C-alpha distance (Angstrom), angle and dihedral (degrees) to the residues before:
residue distance angle dihedral
M1 . . .
N2 3.76 . .
W3 3.88 105.5 .
T4 3.74 91.7 175.0
R5 3.75 92.4 72.5
W6 3.89 90.1 56.2
L7 3.81 96.5 42.8
E8 3.78 97.3 50.3
P9 3.88 95.0 76.5
L10 3.83 89.0 47.6
R11 3.76 91.9 53.9
A12 3.83 91.2 49.2
F13 3.76 90.3 48.9
W14 3.88 95.0 49.9
A15 3.86 89.9 43.4
K16 3.79 89.4 55.3
K17 3.80 92.7 48.1
R18 3.85 92.4 47.5
W19 3.83 90.0 52.0
E20 3.79 91.5 49.6
R21 3.80 90.3 51.5
L22 3.83 92.6 49.9
Q23 3.80 90.1 50.1
F24 3.78 91.5 51.1
E25 3.83 93.4 47.8
S26 3.85 91.1 48.0
A27 3.80 91.0 51.0
C28 3.82 91.3 49.7
R29 3.84 90.6 51.4
L30 3.81 92.5 49.0
M31 3.79 91.8 50.9
E32 3.79 93.7 48.6
T33 3.82 90.9 48.3
A34 3.74 93.0 49.9
W35 3.74 93.4 48.2
S36 3.84 92.3 48.8
Q37 3.77 91.3 49.5
S38 3.79 94.2 49.5
A39 3.76 91.0 46.5
A40 3.76 91.6 49.7
Q41 3.79 96.5 46.1
D42 3.79 98.3 38.4
S43 3.78 106.9 34.2
D44 3.76 91.9 162.8
A45 3.87 90.0 66.2
R46 3.76 90.6 67.7
Q47 3.84 89.3 65.0
W48 3.75 93.8 60.0
Q49 3.78 133.3 68.3
L50 3.80 123.2 -150.4
L51 3.78 113.5 -131.6
G52 3.79 126.9 -137.3
G53 3.83 92.9 18.2
A54 3.80 90.8 -78.9
T55 3.81 120.5 151.0
K56 3.78 127.2 -134.6
E57 3.82 90.0 -106.9
D58 3.81 89.6 52.5
A59 3.81 91.2 51.8
A60 3.81 92.1 49.4
L61 3.76 92.5 48.6
H62 3.76 90.8 47.5
Q63 3.84 90.5 52.8
E64 3.74 91.4 49.2
S65 3.83 91.0 51.8
L66 3.82 91.0 50.5
R67 3.82 90.2 48.8
D68 3.91 91.6 50.2
R69 3.81 89.2 45.2
A70 3.82 90.6 54.8
R71 3.73 94.3 46.4
W72 3.76 90.4 50.0
L73 3.82 91.4 51.2
V74 3.74 92.8 50.3
D75 3.86 91.0 51.2
A76 3.87 97.1 42.3
N77 3.76 108.8 22.9
P78 3.88 116.0 73.8
H79 3.83 94.1 -156.4
A80 3.88 92.9 51.2
R81 3.78 88.7 50.6
Q82 3.82 91.4 47.0
I83 3.78 89.5 53.1
L84 3.80 93.8 57.2
L85 3.78 92.2 41.4
Q86 3.80 91.5 54.7
Y87 3.79 90.6 49.3
R88 3.70 93.7 48.8
N89 3.84 97.0 45.0
Y90 3.79 93.7 47.5
V91 3.84 100.0 38.0
I92 3.80 99.3 40.2
G93 3.77 106.1 6.8
S94 3.77 111.8 152.7
G95 3.82 89.8 -3.3
M96 3.80 140.1 -86.0
K97 3.74 118.9 -78.1
Q98 3.83 107.4 -118.0
E99 3.76 124.5 -159.4
V100 3.94 129.7 170.3
L101 3.73 112.0 -137.4
W102 3.81 133.2 -170.0
S103 3.80 106.9 -126.7
A104 3.82 130.6 -173.9
R105 3.79 123.0 -125.1
E106 3.80 116.3 -134.3
S107 3.84 92.1 -125.6
D108 3.88 94.5 57.3
E109 3.77 102.3 18.9
E110 3.86 92.3 131.1
T111 3.78 91.5 53.8
T112 3.73 93.3 46.9
V113 3.83 92.9 49.1
A114 3.85 88.4 50.3
A115 3.81 91.2 50.3
E116 3.82 89.8 49.5
A117 3.82 89.5 50.0
R118 3.85 90.9 51.1
G119 3.85 90.1 48.6
D120 3.78 94.7 -119.4
A121 3.77 94.0 123.9
L122 3.83 96.1 50.8
P123 3.86 97.7 70.3
K124 3.88 90.3 47.4
L125 3.82 90.0 48.7
R126 3.77 93.7 50.6
L127 3.81 90.6 48.6
A128 3.82 91.1 50.2
R129 3.70 92.0 50.8
R130 3.89 92.2 49.6
L131 3.81 89.2 48.2
W132 3.75 93.7 50.3
R133 3.77 92.7 44.5
S134 3.81 92.9 51.4
F135 3.75 90.9 48.6
L136 3.81 91.6 53.1
D137 3.81 93.2 47.5
A138 3.84 95.6 45.5
N139 3.82 91.2 51.6
E140 3.84 94.3 40.9
W141 3.82 90.8 -124.5
D142 3.82 98.3 158.4
I143 3.83 100.4 6.3
G144 3.75 134.0 53.6
H145 3.78 108.8 -0.6
R146 3.83 92.4 15.3
K147 3.69 104.2 -139.0
D148 3.82 89.9 -172.9
W149 3.86 88.3 64.8
E150 3.84 91.9 47.0
F151 3.79 91.2 47.0
C152 3.83 91.9 56.5
W153 3.84 93.0 38.9
R154 3.89 92.4 53.0
T155 3.83 90.3 45.7
W156 3.78 94.4 52.5
R157 3.78 96.0 40.0
D158 3.81 100.9 41.0
G159 3.79 98.0 27.8
E160 3.83 89.3 -122.1
C161 3.72 141.2 45.1
F162 3.88 129.1 -154.5
L163 3.76 118.0 -159.2
R164 3.83 115.7 -176.7
L165 3.75 123.6 -157.8
F166 3.86 115.6 -144.4
R167 3.77 115.5 -156.0
Q168 3.75 115.9 -130.0
P169 3.89 130.9 -162.5
A170 3.82 88.7 -123.6
W171 3.74 134.0 29.6
P172 3.02 133.3 -50.0
P173 3.71 114.2 43.5
R174 3.83 121.0 -141.2
V175 3.83 131.1 -122.7
H176 3.77 128.8 -160.3
F177 3.69 133.1 177.2
I178 3.83 122.8 -109.9
D179 3.80 120.1 -144.4
P180 3.84 108.2 -121.7
E181 3.84 92.2 -129.3
I182 3.82 89.5 62.8
I183 3.88 89.1 61.1
A184 3.76 97.5 82.4
P185 3.83 142.4 133.1
D186 3.77 121.7 -86.2
P187 3.92 106.7 -81.7
R188 3.89 89.7 -136.4
T189 3.78 100.6 48.8
G190 3.83 104.4 17.4
L191 3.76 90.6 -131.0
P192 2.92 144.0 160.8
T193 3.73 97.8 38.3
G194 3.85 111.9 -120.0
G195 3.74 89.3 8.5
I196 3.81 92.0 -83.4
G197 3.78 121.6 110.9
T198 3.83 113.2 -146.1
E199 3.83 139.1 -175.9
P200 3.81 114.6 -84.2
D201 3.83 110.1 -86.5
Q202 3.82 89.0 -0.1
V203 3.72 112.2 89.0
E204 3.86 93.8 172.5
T205 3.72 95.1 65.3
P206 3.90 108.9 75.7
L207 3.80 117.3 -155.9
F208 3.87 99.4 -179.4
Y209 3.76 143.0 -10.6
N210 3.77 117.8 -128.2
L211 3.87 114.8 -139.0
V212 3.80 115.7 -161.8
R213 3.78 120.1 -161.4
D214 3.76 122.8 163.6
D215 3.74 92.2 -13.0
R216 3.80 90.1 -54.0
S217 3.77 121.9 120.2
E218 3.78 125.2 -144.3
P219 3.82 116.2 -174.7
V220 3.84 112.1 -151.2
E221 3.81 118.1 -166.0
A222 3.79 115.0 -113.1
S223 3.80 93.1 -120.5
L224 3.82 89.4 70.8
V225 3.82 97.8 48.2
L226 3.83 127.0 70.9
H227 3.78 107.9 -155.1
A228 3.85 118.5 -170.0
K229 3.78 116.8 -176.4
I230 3.77 132.7 176.1
G231 3.81 140.1 -173.7
V232 3.80 97.1 37.9
D233 3.82 141.0 80.4
G234 3.83 121.2 -91.5
N235 3.81 91.9 -105.3
V236 3.79 92.4 56.9
K237 3.82 112.4 90.9
R238 3.83 101.8 -151.6
G239 3.85 129.4 46.4
L240 3.72 132.9 -130.5
S241 3.84 129.1 -128.4
I242 3.80 118.3 -103.9
L243 3.87 85.6 -129.8
Q244 3.79 93.2 63.2
P245 3.84 96.0 89.8
V246 3.75 93.1 47.7
A247 3.91 100.7 33.6
E248 3.81 92.9 98.7
A249 3.78 92.4 45.5
L250 3.84 90.7 50.7
E251 3.76 91.3 52.5
R252 3.77 92.2 45.4
F253 3.81 91.1 50.3
Q254 3.77 90.2 50.8
G255 3.85 88.9 48.4
W256 3.80 89.3 50.7
L257 3.76 90.7 53.6
D258 3.84 91.6 51.7
V259 3.81 90.8 49.5
E260 3.80 90.2 50.4
L261 3.75 92.3 49.6
I262 3.81 90.8 51.7
Q263 3.78 88.4 48.0
R264 3.80 89.8 53.9
K265 3.84 89.7 53.7
V266 3.70 90.2 50.0
A267 3.81 90.3 49.4
S268 3.78 92.9 51.9
S269 3.88 90.0 61.8
I270 3.80 118.3 88.2
V271 3.81 122.6 -147.5
L272 3.79 116.8 -147.6
V273 3.82 110.7 -146.0
R274 3.83 119.9 -168.1
K275 3.71 118.5 -161.0
H276 3.80 114.1 -165.1
Q277 3.75 122.9 -149.9
Q278 3.84 90.7 -158.4
N279 3.80 93.8 71.4
Y280 3.80 95.6 172.8
P281 3.92 123.3 100.3
G282 3.82 95.4 -114.0
G283 3.80 94.5 53.9
L284 3.86 93.3 47.2
A285 3.84 89.2 48.9
N286 3.80 93.0 51.5
F287 3.81 90.5 49.8
A288 3.78 92.8 49.4
D289 3.88 90.4 48.6
Q290 3.84 90.4 54.9
A291 3.84 91.0 48.7
A292 3.88 91.0 53.7
A293 3.76 115.9 117.8
P294 3.81 114.8 -101.4
A295 3.81 119.1 -110.6
G296 3.80 94.8 -111.2
S297 3.67 95.9 56.2
G298 3.74 96.4 82.2
G299 3.86 95.9 -89.1
D300 3.70 131.9 94.7
G301 3.80 93.1 -107.6
T302 3.70 94.1 -117.7
R303 3.83 101.8 81.2
R304 3.78 112.0 95.8
R305 3.69 112.0 -135.6
L306 3.69 138.1 140.9
T307 3.82 123.2 -161.9
L308 3.76 120.6 -173.6
Q309 3.77 112.4 -148.1
P310 3.80 126.5 -165.5
G311 3.84 107.7 -76.4
T312 3.76 95.0 23.7
I313 3.77 114.7 155.6
I314 3.80 116.3 -150.0
D315 3.80 124.8 -163.4
A316 3.83 102.7 -153.4
Q317 3.75 102.3 -148.8
G318 3.74 119.3 157.1
F319 3.84 93.1 3.4
D320 3.78 143.1 57.5
L321 3.84 123.7 -129.9
Q322 3.77 121.6 -144.9
F323 3.73 125.9 -174.8
L324 3.91 107.9 -151.2
S325 3.83 132.4 178.7
P326 3.81 126.8 -172.0
N327 3.74 121.7 -97.5
T328 3.91 108.2 -119.7
H329 3.81 97.8 -173.3
F330 3.78 89.5 -141.1
D331 3.79 93.4 170.8
D332 3.75 91.6 64.5
G333 3.81 93.2 43.2
S334 3.83 92.2 52.4
L335 3.75 90.3 56.8
L336 3.81 90.5 53.0
G337 3.72 90.6 51.1
R338 3.78 93.6 51.0
M339 3.78 90.8 49.7
I340 3.82 89.5 55.2
L341 3.78 89.9 48.8
L342 3.79 91.7 50.2
S343 3.83 91.7 52.3
I344 3.79 88.9 53.9
A345 3.80 90.4 49.3
A346 3.77 90.0 50.9
G347 3.80 92.0 49.9
T348 3.77 93.3 51.8
G349 3.86 98.8 39.6
L350 3.79 92.7 -119.5
P351 3.84 126.8 126.6
E352 3.79 114.3 -116.1
F353 3.84 93.7 -108.8
M354 3.79 91.3 57.6
L355 3.80 92.3 49.8
S356 3.75 97.8 47.8
A357 3.81 98.8 27.2
D358 3.83 87.3 -128.2
A359 3.82 122.9 115.3
S360 3.73 95.2 179.3
N361 3.77 92.7 110.6
A362 3.84 92.2 58.0
N363 3.76 137.7 44.8
Y364 3.77 124.7 -134.7
S365 3.84 96.3 -88.9
S366 3.84 94.4 48.6
T367 3.84 88.6 46.6
L368 3.82 89.9 57.7
V369 3.83 90.8 48.8
A370 3.79 92.1 47.6
E371 3.77 92.1 50.8
G372 3.82 93.1 61.0
P373 3.89 97.9 81.3
A374 3.81 89.3 42.5
V375 3.76 91.2 53.9
R376 3.84 90.8 53.4
H377 3.76 89.5 45.5
F378 3.82 92.1 54.1
A379 3.80 91.3 45.0
A380 3.78 90.7 55.3
W381 3.75 91.1 51.6
Q382 3.78 90.1 50.8
T383 3.73 90.4 54.3
F384 3.84 89.8 49.7
F385 3.82 93.7 53.2
I386 3.85 93.0 43.7
G387 3.74 87.0 59.4
Q388 3.78 92.9 49.9
W389 3.79 95.0 49.0
R390 3.77 90.9 49.4
K391 3.79 85.9 59.1
L392 3.72 89.2 52.3
F393 3.83 89.4 49.8
R394 3.84 91.5 55.8
M395 3.81 89.8 49.2
V396 3.78 91.3 51.8
M397 3.74 93.7 45.8
H398 3.83 89.8 52.0
E399 3.80 87.0 56.5
A400 3.81 88.0 52.8
V401 3.83 89.8 54.7
R402 3.83 89.3 49.2
L403 3.79 92.2 53.5
R404 3.84 89.8 45.6
W405 3.77 96.6 -115.2
L406 3.82 91.1 122.0
D407 3.78 136.2 22.8
L408 3.78 120.4 -114.5
E409 3.81 91.4 -122.5
D410 3.82 90.2 59.3
L411 3.84 94.4 61.5
P412 3.77 98.1 78.9
H413 3.75 91.2 56.8
L414 3.82 95.1 50.4
E415 3.75 114.6 91.5
L416 3.81 132.1 175.0
C417 3.79 114.1 -135.8
L418 3.81 113.7 -162.4
T419 3.78 122.8 -169.6
P420 3.80 112.9 -164.9
P421 3.79 122.4 -147.3
T422 3.80 117.7 -86.7
L423 3.80 111.7 -91.2
A424 3.81 98.5 -159.1
V425 3.77 134.3 -8.5
R426 3.80 114.4 -163.2
Q427 3.83 104.0 157.6
R428 3.75 107.4 20.2
L429 3.88 95.4 164.4
E430 3.82 91.3 53.8
E431 3.81 92.0 47.4
A432 3.81 91.3 48.6
Q433 3.80 91.0 49.6
A434 3.81 90.5 50.7
D435 3.78 90.7 50.3
A436 3.80 90.9 49.0
I437 3.87 88.5 54.1
Y438 3.80 92.5 51.3
F439 3.83 90.0 47.7
D440 3.75 91.8 50.8
R441 3.80 91.3 51.7
G442 3.81 91.2 49.5
V443 3.80 97.5 -109.9
L444 3.88 97.0 116.3
S445 3.76 131.4 40.1
R446 3.74 129.1 -138.3
Q447 3.79 90.8 -107.6
E448 3.83 90.2 55.1
L449 3.83 90.5 48.8
A450 3.77 89.2 52.9
R451 3.82 91.6 47.7
R452 3.81 91.6 52.9
D453 3.75 89.4 52.4
H454 3.87 91.6 45.0
A455 3.77 91.9 -117.7
D456 3.89 130.5 134.4
A457 3.79 108.1 -110.0
D458 3.79 93.7 -157.3
L459 3.76 94.1 47.0
M460 3.83 90.7 46.8
R461 3.85 90.2 51.3
R462 3.76 93.2 49.7
E463 3.71 93.9 47.4
R464 3.76 92.8 48.2
G465 3.78 88.6 51.0
Q466 3.76 90.7 51.1
E467 3.81 91.1 48.2
A468 3.82 90.6 49.5
A469 3.84 91.9 48.9
S470 3.76 90.4 47.5
A471 3.83 91.9 49.6
A472 3.78 91.3 47.7
G473 3.84 92.0 49.0
G474 3.75 91.3 48.2
G475 3.83 91.6 50.9
A476 3.74 93.1 48.0
A477 3.76 90.8 51.1
C-alpha cells in the first residue's frame, strides 16, 4: 500500500498551520516591541487616555480636516470672512502702540533707581528702542505686509500660529510663519505627538518643534519658535479654530440660501391649468384633435401640441384657464435663516449687525447695548495678543544679547508696553476730564496721558518745545 499518497495532504495541512502560528507569533512580537518603544520614548503618553477609541493618527487627521474646513470657509463663505475681518479691525486695527520701558525689579529696585538717577539706564533704553524698532521695520510687523495682522488672522483661522525666529550674523533677526501642517511627528517613529516635544510628564513645557518636509525631520528649539494656540486647554498641544463651533451653521446657512434661490426660480414660473367643462372622454378627445398642429407646420399633423406665443389670443370656450404659481412661504423661511445667523453670532461672540453688516433689525439704542459684550470680547483678545508679542520681545532681546548689543543683566529691566487701539469712545470729554483730575492728583504721568490719547509723549514734548521756542523768538523779534 502506498502510504505516501495518504500522508501528503496531512503534511500540507500541518505546514499551513505551522506557518499561521509563526505569523501570529511574529505579529505579537512586533506589537510588543512597538508598544515598549513608544512607552520608552514618550513617557508622557502613558498618563493620558484617548477617548472614543480614537488613535493619535485619527486625532491628527481630524484636526487637519477641521483646519482645512476653516480655511475653505474663510475663502468661500462671506460670513466667515466677515467674522475674521471684524476681529482683525477691532482687535488690531491700525496697530498697537509699542514702547520699550525701563522697569525696576523688586529685588534691586534701589540699585535701579540709582542707575536711573545717574543716567546709566537712559542710553541702554534708547538702544533697546532702536533695536526693537529696526526689528519691526525690517520684518514689516506693523507696516507694509503687516505681520501683526497675519499673526492674528492665522491664530483665529487655524487655531494656532507658529512664528519662527531666524538668527542672523548682523542685526536685525528675521521671523517667518510656519504652516501648522509642517509641525508634525517624525514619519519613521510617529514621535513626538503633535510634532511638539515636551518635558517628561509635563506636556505644557515645549522643548522643540519638529518640522517635516519631504519626509525629513528638522527639530527647532522652542526658544526660537513663538506658538500661539487658542480654543484648547493648556495641556493640549495643538489649538482649534474659532470657526469650529460655527462651521456647520455657516455651511447650513449657505445651503439655506441656495435652497431659497432655487425656490425663487420655481416661484417665477407660472403653471397654466385648463379646466374643461366637457368632462367626458369624447369631448376631451375632440378638443385635443382641434389643437393638433397642422400638416404644413413641420409636423405630421397627428401630434397634439399647443404652443402659446407672445400676443396669442385665446377664446376660452368650454374650459376655464387658471394661471397658478407655487406658494414659497418666504416669511417662514426668512425666520429660519435669521435663527441660523443668530446661532453663528452667538458662537463667535459678535452681535448680529456686525456679522451681517446690517443694523435693520436693531435701532441705535439697542445697537449700543448689543455692542457691550463684543467690546469685552475684543478687549480679551487684545490682552491675549499683547502677551504673545511680549514673548516675541523677549526672544528678540535675547538675540540682541547674543550679538553683544545688550548685556544679559539689562534684560530683566527692559519691558515692552503695548497700547491697543480704542474699541469704543462714547464720552471722550468726560474721560479726558477724569484723566486730568488723576494727573493733577499725581496718579497719572504725562506719558500715560499721551498713551491713553494714542499720542507719542516724546514727540509731543519736542513739538511743544519747538513751538515754545518759536513763540519766544517771534516775541523777541
